[in-house]
C-alpha positions, -999 to +999 in steps of 0.1 A: +099+313+754+087+341+730+064+317+712+049+304+745+044+338+760+030+354+729+005+326+722-007+326+758-010+364+760-028+368+726-065+359+729-069+355+691-043+326+692-062+306+718-071+279+693-067+241+695-038+242+670-021+268+692-020+243+721+001+220+699+024+249+689+029+259+725+036+223+735+061+221+706+079+252+720+079+237+755+095+204+743+121+225+724+127+244+756+134+212+775+157+201+747+177+233+751+179+229+789+190+193+788+215+200+760+230+228+780+232+205+810+250+178+790+273+205+776+283+217+811+290+181+821+312+177+790+331+209+798+337+202+834+344+164+831+346+151+795+354+116+807+320+109+821+303+117+788+327+093+770+329+064+794+295+069+810+284+073+846+254+075+869+255+113+865+247+110+828+215+090+831+193+119+841+204+145+814+205+119+787+170+107+797+157+142+797+173+150+764+157+118+749+123+126+764+124+161+749+134+148+715+106+122+715+081+149+726+092+171+697+088+143+672+053+134+685+043+171+684+055+175+648+035+144+638+004+156+656+006+191+639+009+174+605-020+151+611-042+180+624-034+201+594-041+172+570-075+166+586-083+203+584-076+204+547-089+170+537-123+174+553-127+211+546-125+239+571-154+224+592-129+198+605-111+226+623-141+233+644-145+196+653-109+196+667-117+210+701-094+222+728-100+191+748-088+170+719-056+190+716-050+188+754-055+150+752-030+147+724-005+168+743-010+146+774-006+114+755+025+127+737+042+136+770+033+104+787+046+083+759+078+104+756+084+103+794+079+065+795+102+058+766+128+084+775+130+074+812+134+037+806+171+039+814+163+055+848+139+026+854+167+001+849+173-003+812+209+008+813+243-008+811+260+006+842+264-029+856+264-050+824+291-038+799+286-064+772+258-044+755+269-009+764+268+018+739+302+032+730+289+066+718+261+071+744+273+054+775+257+043+798+228+036+775+225+001+760+227-005+723+194-024+721+177+005+739+190+030+714+180+009+685+145+004+701+141+042+705+158+055+673+145+032+646+107+036+649+107+072+661+131+085+633+110+066+608+078+083+622+095+117+620+103+112+583+074+093+569+043+107+587+050+144+579+060+134+544+027+117+538+005+144+555+021+174+537+022+156+503-015+148+507-022+184+516-005+196+484-023+170+463-057+180+478-050+217+471-039+210+436-071+190+429-093+218+442-074+243+421-081+222+390-118+221+399-119+258+403-101+262+369-127+239+353-155+261+367-138+292+353-132+307+387-101+324+401-075+300+416-051+326+431-059+315+467-053+279+460-021+286+440-007+307+468-017+281+495-001+253+474+031+272+470+033+281+507+025+245+518+051+231+495+078+255+508+069+249+544+066+211+541+100+208+523+116+229+550+101+209+577+111+176+562+147+188+554+150+201+590+140+167+603+164+150+579+194+171+589+186+168+626+178+132+631+195+113+602+230+118+617+218+105+651+203+074+634+235+069+616+254+071+648+231+045+665+236+021+635+273+026+636+273+020+674+253-012+670+275-025+641+309-018+657+321-035+688+351-014+696+366+002+727+365+039+734+402+045+726+398+032+691+370+056+683+385+087+700+384+115+690+368+116+656+336+095+664+330+115+695+333+148+676+306+134+652+285+125+683+287+160+696+278+174+662+247+153+660+236+166+694+242+201+682+221+195+650+192+182+671+194+212+694+193+235+664+157+223+657+148+244+688+155+274+666+142+260+634+107+249+647+096+284+657+107+299+624+088+273+604+057+270+624+052+304+640+070+333+624+063+350+591+096+353+573+087+387+559+081+401+594+107+380+613+117+408+636+082+424+639+058+401+658+046+366+661+017+356+638-002+325+629+019+299+608+018+310+573+027+278+555-002+255+564-034+274+574-029+311+577-040+317+541-075+302+552-082+283+520-119+287+512-127+250+508-165+255+515-168+274+482-157+243+462 
């Protein structure tokens, strides 16, 4: 909420990239709300979260939608930053507000469509042959259909974009050194991008890899609930907690300066706040 209100209230932050950051904060906010909803259902009636019921379809679908929206926003931010660095700073002016709004709209439409498929009928409330043991009443084939490609996108696309940004900055630094010019700005930008990109990738790995492992385990093991209780369900709850923790990690990585964490919100330091002077190359 602090990220959203600060970026909306600060006129200097009304840029196309800020729309993506605000949308990322909104999707994280929905993830927190839906996770709290599921937690309350688990506290009041743990059996419905284990054996599945109609009451779990809506919170699970909202949680899935929020996670997908977060993944698509992270990918969109990485691509936008890569374009800005790869094609010099002039690319930043080509990415207009309308483009960012269109990307946000597409991300939410795709996330809602994929996340709400169980509400549209793709669930195993009536057919128990393909029901998920960990995430009832979802179907196993639905979880595989959602988890495999989206987790791969969350890992591979940011890895490619941020590695390309680091490579581009290093090449420009070498060109500046060959011309006998100072390279302090490029060296600082390369270090900041490397730190930020590694943190982003590790956060995605810690958050989504356990969930993917749970889906693979669920698809490979056809067992009843009693055989898996309680250890596997404790692991399931831990994976949900790790995903929810991204709601705290994303603002730290994308919005806050770590040196002034308690002071005020500023532009993201890791990718573009240093304002690499690419036009001078």
